SERO-4910 file (N, C-alpha, C, O; in steps of 0.05 Angstrom, whole numbers):
BEGIN
 pado doro    nc1    nc2    nc3   cac1   cac2   cac3    cc1    cc2    cc3    oc1    oc2    oc3
  Ala    A   1052     39  -1144   1042     20  -1123   1018     30  -1108   1000     15  -1102
  Asp    A   1017     55  -1102    993     66  -1088    969     68  -1106    946     68  -1097
  Thr    A    974     69  -1133    950     70  -1152    939     42  -1157    915     39  -1157
  His    A    955     23  -1161    947     -2  -1172    949    -28  -1154    935    -47  -1158
  Ala    A    967    -27  -1135    974    -52  -1121    950    -64  -1106    946    -88  -1108
  Ala    A    935    -49  -1093    912    -62  -1078    892    -73  -1097    882    -95  -1091
  Asp    A    885    -60  -1119    867    -71  -1139    879    -96  -1152    864   -115  -1157
  Leu    A    905    -96  -1157    918   -120  -1168    915   -143  -1148    909   -165  -1156
  His    A    920   -139  -1123    918   -160  -1103    889   -170  -1103    884   -195  -1101
  Ser    A    870   -153  -1104    842   -162  -1104    836   -179  -1129    822   -200  -1127
  Ala    A    847   -171  -1152    843   -186  -1177    856   -214  -1174    843   -233  -1183
  Tyr    A    880   -216  -1163    893   -242  -1159    879   -258  -1139    880   -283  -1141
  Ser    A    865   -246  -1120    851   -262  -1100    826   -275  -1112    815   -293  -1098
  Leu    A    817   -268  -1137    796   -281  -1149    804   -309  -1160    787   -325  -1166
  Asp    A    830   -313  -1163    839   -340  -1173    830   -362  -1153    831   -357  -1129
  Pro    A    823   -385  -1163    814   -406  -1144    836   -418  -1128    831   -430  -1107
  Asp    A    861   -415  -1135    883   -425  -1118    909   -407  -1126    907   -388  -1141
  Asp    A    931   -415  -1115    955   -399  -1119    974   -411  -1140    998   -405  -1141
  Arg    A    963   -428  -1158    980   -442  -1178    993   -423  -1197   1015   -429  -1207
  His    A    981   -400  -1202    993   -381  -1222   1019   -367  -1210   1032   -353  -1225
  Trp    A   1024   -372  -1185   1049   -361  -1173   1072   -383  -1174   1095   -377  -1168
  Thr    A   1065   -407  -1182   1082   -430  -1179   1110   -424  -1191   1130   -429  -1178
  Tyr    A   1111   -414  -1217   1136   -412  -1230   1148   -384  -1228   1169   -378  -1240
  Leu    A   1136   -366  -1213   1148   -340  -1208   1167   -341  -1185   1161   -356  -1166
  Pro    A   1189   -326  -1184   1206   -326  -1162   1197   -312  -1136   1211   -311  -1116
  Tyr    A   1172   -301  -1138   1160   -287  -1115   1131   -295  -1113   1120   -307  -1131
  Gly    A   1118   -286  -1091   1090   -291  -1088   1084   -320  -1080   1102   -337  -1081
  Pro    A   1059   -327  -1072   1036   -308  -1069   1039   -289  -1044   1057   -291  -1028
  Phe    A   1021   -271  -1043   1021   -251  -1021    996   -253  -1005    974   -255  -1017
  Asp    A    999   -254   -978    975   -259   -962    958   -236   -956    937   -239   -944
  Ser    A    966   -212   -964    950   -189   -959    956   -166   -979    978   -166   -990
  Ala    A    938   -148   -983    943   -125  -1001    967   -109   -991    982    -98  -1007
  Glu    A    970   -107   -965    993    -92   -953   1020   -103   -961   1038    -89   -969
  Thr    A   1022   -129   -959   1048   -142   -966   1053   -140   -996   1076   -135  -1005
  Tyr    A   1032   -143  -1012   1036   -139  -1040   1043   -111  -1049   1060   -107  -1066
  Thr    A   1030    -92  -1036   1036    -65  -1041   1065    -58  -1033   1078    -44  -1048
  Ala    A   1075    -68  -1011   1102    -64  -1004   1121    -75  -1024   1141    -62  -1030
  Tyr    A   1114    -99  -1035   1131   -112  -1055   1131    -94  -1081   1152    -87  -1091
  Val    A   1108    -86  -1089   1106    -69  -1113   1121    -42  -1109   1134    -33  -1128
  Arg    A   1118    -31  -1087   1132     -5  -1082   1162     -9  -1084   1176      8  -1095
  Glu    A   1172    -31  -1074   1201    -36  -1076   1209    -41  -1105   1230    -31  -1113
  Arg    A   1194    -56  -1119   1200    -63  -1147   1199    -38  -1166   1215    -35  -1185
  Thr    A   1179    -21  -1160   1176      2  -1178   1197     23  -1174   1197     43  -1188
  Arg    A   1214     20  -1154   1237     39  -1151   1259     32  -1172   1276     48  -1177
  Leu    A   1257      8  -1183   1278     -1  -1201   1272      7  -1230   1249      7  -1239
  Ala    A   1293     13  -1245   1290     19  -1273   1291     -6  -1290   1282     -6  -1313
  Asp    A   1301    -29  -1278   1303    -55  -1291   1300    -76  -1269   1317    -79  -1252
  Pro    A   1279    -91  -1269   1256    -92  -1288   1239    -65  -1287   1236    -52  -1266
  Leu    A   1227    -59  -1311   1210    -36  -1312   1181    -46  -1313   1171    -56  -1333
  Gln    A   1168    -42  -1290   1141    -55  -1286   1119    -39  -1301   1120    -15  -1305
  His    A   1099    -56  -1310   1075    -44  -1324   1050    -57  -1311   1049    -81  -1308
  Ala    A   1031    -40  -1305   1004    -50  -1298    988    -52  -1324    989    -34  -1340
  Ile    A    973    -73  -1327    955    -76  -1349    927    -70  -1341    916    -82  -1323
  Ile    A    916    -50  -1353    890    -38  -1344    868    -48  -1364    870    -46  -1388
  Asp    A    846    -57  -1351    821    -63  -1368    807    -37  -1372    797    -25  -1353
  Leu    A    807    -29  -1398    796     -2  -1404    766     -2  -1400    755     20  -1398
  Ala    A    752    -24  -1397    723    -24  -1393    718    -16  -1363    698     -4  -1356
  Thr    A    736    -23  -1346    732    -19  -1316    750      1  -1305    745     12  -1284
  Gly    A    772      7  -1320    793     24  -1309    810     11  -1287    826     25  -1274
  Lys    A    807    -15  -1283    820    -29  -1261    844    -45  -1272    842    -56  -1294
  Pro    A    866    -48  -1257    888    -65  -1265    880    -94  -1264    867   -102  -1244
  Val    A    888   -111  -1282    882   -139  -1282    906   -157  -1285    903   -181  -1286
  Gly    A    930   -145  -1287    955   -160  -1289    978   -141  -1291    976   -117  -1293
  Val    A   1001   -155  -1291   1027   -140  -1294   1045   -154  -1312   1044   -178  -1316
  Ser    A   1064   -139  -1325   1086   -150  -1340   1109   -130  -1337   1104   -108  -1327
  Ala    A   1132   -136  -1347   1155   -119  -1345   1173   -122  -1369   1175   -143  -1381
  Phe    A   1187   -100  -1375   1212   -101  -1391   1235   -105  -1372   1237    -93  -1351
  Met    A   1253   -123  -1379   1275   -130  -1361   1300   -138  -1377   1299   -142  -1401
  Arg    A   1322   -141  -1362   1348   -147  -1375   1351   -128  -1399   1358   -136  -1421
  Ile    A   1346   -103  -1393   1347    -82  -1413   1375    -75  -1422   1391    -66  -1405
  Asp    A   1383    -79  -1446   1410    -76  -1455   1409    -59  -1481   1411    -70  -1503
  Pro    A   1407    -33  -1479   1407    -16  -1503   1433    -18  -1520   1431    -17  -1545
  Ala    A   1455    -22  -1508   1479    -23  -1522   1480    -45  -1544   1490    -42  -1566
  Asn    A   1468    -68  -1536   1467    -91  -1553   1439    -94  -1567   1435   -112  -1583
  Gly    A   1421    -76  -1561   1395    -77  -1574   1378   -101  -1564   1362   -113  -1579
  Val    A   1380   -108  -1539   1366   -132  -1528   1349   -125  -1504   1358   -111  -1486
  Ile    A   1325   -135  -1505   1307   -130  -1483   1289   -155  -1479   1284   -170  -1497
  Glu    A   1279   -158  -1454   1262   -183  -1448   1235   -174  -1437   1234   -154  -1422
  Ile    A   1214   -188  -1444   1189   -186  -1432   1186   -208  -1411   1189   -231  -1417
  Gly    A   1181   -201  -1386   1180   -221  -1365   1163   -212  -1341   1149   -192  -1342
  Gln    A   1165   -228  -1319   1151   -223  -1294   1121   -219  -1300   1109   -201  -1289
  Ile    A   1110   -235  -1317   1082   -233  -1325   1065   -247  -1305   1069   -271  -1299
  Arg    A   1046   -234  -1295   1026   -245  -1276    998   -235  -1283    991   -212  -1275
  Tyr    A    983   -251  -1297    955   -244  -1304    935   -254  -1285    937   -278  -1276
  Ser    A    915   -238  -1277    894   -249  -1260    874   -264  -1277    876   -264  -1302
  Ser    A    856   -278  -1264    837   -293  -1281    818   -274  -1297    804   -283  -1315
  Leu    A    817   -249  -1289    801   -229  -1305    813   -224  -1332    799   -215  -1350
  Leu    A    839   -230  -1335    854   -224  -1360    860   -249  -1376    861   -248  -1400
  Gln    A    864   -271  -1362    873   -295  -1376    854   -304  -1397    830   -301  -1393
  Arg    A    865   -313  -1420    848   -325  -1441    829   -304  -1453    807   -311  -1462
  Thr    A    837   -279  -1454    821   -258  -1466    837   -246  -1489    862   -247  -1489
  Pro    A    824   -233  -1510    839   -218  -1529    858   -196  -1517    879   -190  -1528
  Ala    A    849   -186  -1496    864   -164  -1483    892   -175  -1472    912   -161  -1473
  Ala    A    891   -200  -1463    916   -213  -1454    938   -213  -1477    961   -207  -1472
  Thr    A    929   -221  -1501    946   -221  -1524    953   -192  -1532    976   -186  -1537
  Glu    A    934   -175  -1532    938   -148  -1540    959   -134  -1523    976   -120  -1533
  Ala    A    958   -137  -1495    978   -126  -1478   1006   -134  -1485   1024   -117  -1485
  Leu    A   1011   -160  -1490   1038   -168  -1499   1044   -158  -1526   1067   -151  -1531
  Gly    A   1026   -157  -1544   1030   -146  -1570   1038   -117  -1569   1056   -108  -1584
  Leu    A   1027   -102  -1551   1034    -73  -1547   1063    -71  -1537   1078    -54  -1546
  Met    A   1071    -89  -1519   1099    -89  -1509   1118    -96  -1532   1140    -84  -1534
  Met    A   1111   -115  -1547   1127   -124  -1570   1130   -100  -1589   1152    -93  -1597
  Arg    A   1108    -87  -1595   1109    -65  -1614   1126    -42  -1603   1141    -29  -1617
  Arg    A   1124    -37  -1577   1141    -17  -1565   1170    -23  -1567   1186     -5  -1573
  Ala    A   1177    -48  -1561   1205    -56  -1561   1217    -53  -1589   1238    -41  -1592
  Phe    A   1204    -62  -1609   1215    -61  -1637   1209    -34  -1652   1227    -22  -1662
  Asp    A   1185    -25  -1652   1177     -3  -1669   1183     24  -1655   1190     43  -1669
  Glu    A   1181     27  -1629   1185     52  -1616   1213     55  -1606   1225     76  -1608
  Leu    A   1225     33  -1594   1249     35  -1580   1272     24  -1598   1295     29  -1592
  Gly    A   1266      9  -1619   1286      1  -1639   1304    -22  -1630   1327    -25  -1639
  Tyr    A   1294    -40  -1612   1310    -62  -1604   1312    -83  -1626   1294    -86  -1643
  Arg    A   1335    -96  -1627   1341   -117  -1646   1333   -146  -1639   1330   -163  -1656
  Arg    A   1330   -149  -1613   1323   -176  -1602   1306   -173  -1578   1312   -158  -1559
  Leu    A   1283   -189  -1578   1265   -189  -1556   1265   -218  -1545   1262   -238  -1559
  Glu    A   1270   -220  -1519   1273   -246  -1506   1249   -252  -1489   1235   -234  -1479
  Trp    A   1245   -279  -1485   1225   -288  -1466   1237   -313  -1453   1248   -331  -1467
  Lys    A   1236   -314  -1427   1248   -336  -1412   1227   -346  -1393   1210   -331  -1384
  Cys    A   1228   -373  -1387   1208   -384  -1369   1220   -410  -1358   1238   -422  -1369
  His    A   1209   -417  -1335   1215   -442  -1322   1211   -465  -1342   1191   -465  -1357
  His    A   1230   -484  -1342   1229   -506  -1361   1202   -520  -1358   1191   -530  -1379
  Leu    A   1191   -523  -1334   1166   -538  -1330   1142   -521  -1335   1119   -531  -1332
  Asn    A   1144   -496  -1342   1121   -478  -1345   1112   -480  -1374   1118   -464  -1391
  Ala    A   1096   -502  -1379   1086   -507  -1406   1069   -485  -1417   1069   -479  -1441
  Ala    A   1053   -473  -1399   1034   -452  -1408   1050   -428  -1418   1042   -417  -1439
  Ser    A   1071   -419  -1405   1088   -397  -1414   1101   -404  -1440   1102   -387  -1459
  Arg    A   1111   -429  -1443   1123   -436  -1469   1103   -435  -1491   1110   -426  -1513
  Arg    A   1077   -444  -1487   1058   -444  -1507   1051   -414  -1515   1047   -408  -1538
  Thr    A   1049   -397  -1494   1043   -369  -1500   1066   -357  -1518   1060   -345  -1539
  Ala    A   1091   -361  -1511   1112   -350  -1527   1112   -361  -1555   1116   -346  -1574
  Ser    A   1108   -387  -1558   1107   -398  -1586   1084   -386  -1601   1087   -380  -1625
  Arg    A   1061   -383  -1588   1037   -372  -1602   1043   -344  -1611   1033   -335  -1632
  Leu    A   1059   -329  -1597   1065   -302  -1603   1087   -299  -1625   1093   -277  -1634
  Gly    A   1098   -322  -1632   1118   -321  -1654   1148   -324  -1645   1166   -323  -1661
  Phe    A   1152   -328  -1617   1179   -331  -1608   1191   -357  -1616   1176   -377  -1618
  Thr    A   1216   -359  -1620   1231   -382  -1628   1245   -394  -1604   1259   -379  -1590
  Phe    A   1242   -420  -1598   1256   -433  -1576   1286   -435  -1583   1293   -444  -1605
  Glu    A   1302   -427  -1565   1332   -428  -1571   1346   -450  -1553   1368   -458  -1561
  Gly    A   1334   -458  -1531   1348   -478  -1514   1341   -475  -1485   1326   -456  -1477
  Thr    A   1351   -493  -1469   1346   -494  -1441   1373   -490  -1427   1393   -505  -1431
  Phe    A   1373   -470  -1409   1397   -464  -1392   1392   -482  -1366   1374   -475  -1351
  Arg    A   1408   -503  -1363   1404   -520  -1340   1415   -508  -1315   1435   -494  -1315
  Gln    A   1400   -513  -1293   1407   -503  -1267   1414   -473  -1269   1435   -465  -1259
  Ala    A   1398   -458  -1282   1403   -430  -1286   1400   -413  -1261   1413   -392  -1259
  Met    A   1384   -421  -1243   1379   -404  -1219   1366   -422  -1198   1358   -445  -1203
  Val    A   1363   -412  -1174   1348   -423  -1153   1325   -404  -1147   1329   -381  -1141
  Ala    A   1299   -415  -1148   1276   -399  -1142   1258   -414  -1122   1250   -437  -1126
  Lys    A   1253   -399  -1100   1236   -411  -1078   1249   -437  -1068   1234   -456  -1060
  Gly    A   1275   -437  -1067   1290   -460  -1057   1293   -483  -1074   1302   -504  -1066
  Arg    A   1284   -481  -1100   1286   -503  -1119   1302   -495  -1143   1302   -472  -1152
  Thr    A   1316   -515  -1154   1332   -509  -1179   1313   -504  -1202   1293   -519  -1205
  Arg    A   1320   -485  -1216   1304   -478  -1241   1321   -479  -1266   1342   -466  -1269
  Asp    A   1312   -497  -1284   1323   -496  -1312   1306   -476  -1327   1281   -475  -1324
  Thr    A   1319   -459  -1343   1305   -438  -1356   1305   -441  -1387   1326   -444  -1399
  Asp    A   1281   -440  -1399   1279   -441  -1427   1282   -412  -1438   1270   -394  -1428
  Trp    A   1298   -409  -1460   1302   -383  -1473   1287   -384  -1500   1289   -403  -1515
  Leu    A   1274   -363  -1506   1261   -359  -1533   1265   -329  -1541   1269   -312  -1524
  Ser    A   1264   -325  -1567   1268   -297  -1576   1254   -292  -1603   1247   -311  -1618
  Ile    A   1250   -266  -1608   1244   -255  -1635   1265   -236  -1641   1273   -220  -1624
  Ile    A   1276   -236  -1666   1295   -215  -1674   1281   -197  -1695   1261   -204  -1707
  Asp    A   1293   -175  -1697   1279   -153  -1713   1270   -160  -1741   1250   -150  -1751
  Ser    A   1286   -177  -1754   1279   -185  -1782   1254   -204  -1782   1240   -206  -1802
  Glu    A   1249   -216  -1760   1224   -233  -1758   1199   -218  -1749   1177   -228  -1752
  Trp    A   1204   -194  -1740   1182   -180  -1728   1160   -171  -1748   1136   -174  -1741
  Pro    A   1166   -161  -1771   1144   -150  -1789   1121   -170  -1793   1098   -162  -1789
  Pro    A   1126   -195  -1802   1104   -213  -1804   1089   -221  -1779   1065   -226  -1779
  Ile    A   1104   -222  -1758   1092   -227  -1731   1073   -204  -1724   1050   -208  -1716
  Arg    A   1082   -180  -1728   1066   -155  -1723   1040   -157  -1741   1018   -154  -1731
  Ala    A   1044   -163  -1767   1020   -165  -1783   1002   -186  -1775    977   -182  -1776
  Gly    A   1012   -209  -1767    994   -231  -1757    979   -223  -1731    955   -230  -1728
  Leu    A    993   -208  -1714    980   -198  -1689    957   -178  -1697    935   -180  -1687
  Asp    A    963   -161  -1715    943   -141  -1724    919   -155  -1736    896   -147  -1729
  Ala    A    923   -175  -1753    902   -190  -1765    885   -206  -1744    860   -207  -1747
  Trp    A    899   -217  -1725    885   -232  -1704    867   -214  -1686    845   -221  -1679
  Leu    A    879   -190  -1680    865   -172  -1662    842   -156  -1676    825   -143  -1663
  Gly    A    842   -157  -1704    822   -142  -1718    794   -151  -1713    790   -175  -1708
  Pro    A    775   -133  -1714    746   -140  -1709    736   -163  -1726    720   -179  -1716
  Ala    A    746   -165  -1751    736   -186  -1769    743   -214  -1761    732   -233  -1770
  Asn    A    763   -215  -1743    771   -242  -1733    754   -254  -1711    759   -276  -1703
  Phe    A    735   -239  -1702    718   -248  -1679    688   -248  -1687    678   -228  -1697
  Asp    A    675   -269  -1681    647   -271  -1688    631   -256  -1668    643   -245  -1649
  Pro    A    604   -253  -1671    588   -237  -1653    589   -246  -1623    582   -230  -1605
  Thr    A    597   -269  -1618    599   -279  -1591    627   -274  -1579    633   -281  -1556
  Gly    A    645   -263  -1596    673   -258  -1587    692   -281  -1590    715   -280  -1581
  Arg    A    683   -302  -1604    701   -324  -1609    719   -319  -1634    710   -308  -1654
  Gln    A    743   -327  -1632    762   -322  -1654    755   -339  -1678    748   -362  -1674
  Arg    A    758   -328  -1701    754   -343  -1726    779   -357  -1734    777   -380  -1744
  His    A    802   -346  -1730    828   -357  -1737    847   -355  -1714    846   -335  -1699
  Arg    A    862   -376  -1710    882   -374  -1688    905   -356  -1694    911   -351  -1717
  Leu    A    918   -346  -1673    939   -327  -1677    962   -339  -1692    974   -326  -1709
  Glu    A    968   -365  -1686    990   -379  -1701    984   -379  -1731   1002   -375  -1747
  Ala    A    958   -384  -1737    951   -384  -1766    954   -357  -1779    962   -355  -1802
  Cys    A    946   -335  -1764    949   -309  -1774    978   -300  -1780    985   -287  -1799
  Ile    A    996   -309  -1761   1024   -304  -1764   1036   -321  -1787   1052   -310  -1802
  Ala    A   1028   -346  -1789   1038   -363  -1812   1030   -351  -1839   1045   -351  -1858
  Ser    A   1005   -341  -1840    995   -329  -1865   1012   -304  -1872   1019   -300  -1895
  Ala    A   1017   -289  -1852   1034   -264  -1857   1062   -271  -1865   1074   -258  -1882
  Arg    A   1073   -292  -1853   1100   -300  -1861   1101   -311  -1889   1122   -309  -1903
  Ala    A   1079   -323  -1898   1077   -334  -1925   1068   -313  -1945   1068   -319  -1969
  Gly    A   1062   -289  -1936   1054   -268  -1954   1025   -271  -1964   1018   -260  -1985
  Val    A   1009   -286  -1949    981   -292  -1959    963   -269  -1950    939   -268  -1955
***
């Protein structure tokens, strides 16, 4: 919290409005102090296990994500509580950060199932999960109350047998050959994963 929270709050303050907090059960925060207090409280927990995402070019944090609902006995773990600032959104690093967490879950920690959950109305989160290779499993109706409103929650997952081609697709998409001199992608991530699944 003391290392990253103030810079994260500054990064979030660059957003033109507070819409990126809409589907999160917390935020927005009116000051760096209130956000730092929140982060300090959350980082005392082992689950969710919070991560700051650092822009290596600047050394500054530009977003957060977490491992949560960590269940080693059953080999299940979730990526969630994702909040990217506008400095990170729609960049290759945004995908790379999630890819690194996916790789850690499967390749380093040996989990069998990786989950993604989002508010049923959060179309952007659903698109991100689908783009990364997650499979939609269904909607849990009235799953929780967030900010005084009923939330239906969409569940998505990747299981370990599905991971190798997804990993190969991520590696292909992130490779230098996939980006032209202006930094534009040559192939979409979904196409890279589909090619890997097809053995192309």
